[in-house]
C-alpha positions, 0 to 999 in steps of 0.5 A: 499500499502506499500512502499519499503526500500530507498536502494532497486530497483524497478523492472518493476513490483513493487516489489523490486529486492533481491542484488544478482542479478546484484551482480550474473550479475557481477560475470558471467561477470566478469568470462567469460570476464577471460575465455574468454581470456584465451585460447587467452592468453595460444596459445599465450604464446605456440607459441612464444616457452613457454614450457606447464609449462612455458605457466601456469607460465606466465599466473598465473603470469599475474592473479597476476598481474592482481588482484593486479591491480584491488585491488590497482585502486579499493582501489585508487579510491574507486570504483569497478574497473576491468582490461582487458588484 
């Protein structure tokens, strides 16, 4: 019988799960969460009278602000944190 490394996650079949699975799941979750709100934010910006260029600029500013907030919170609390809009 071989032993798994101490930090390896056991799967239901008794093997180990590679780290790529949770990382991939996290990336997919972040992308789905981000892109699902993308259209709503753009529609809202257009509804208040923003031109396509203004809407794109507002969305870029919002994305940049969210990115800075995530980096700051993650560094402050020393744990992975995400923000939702």
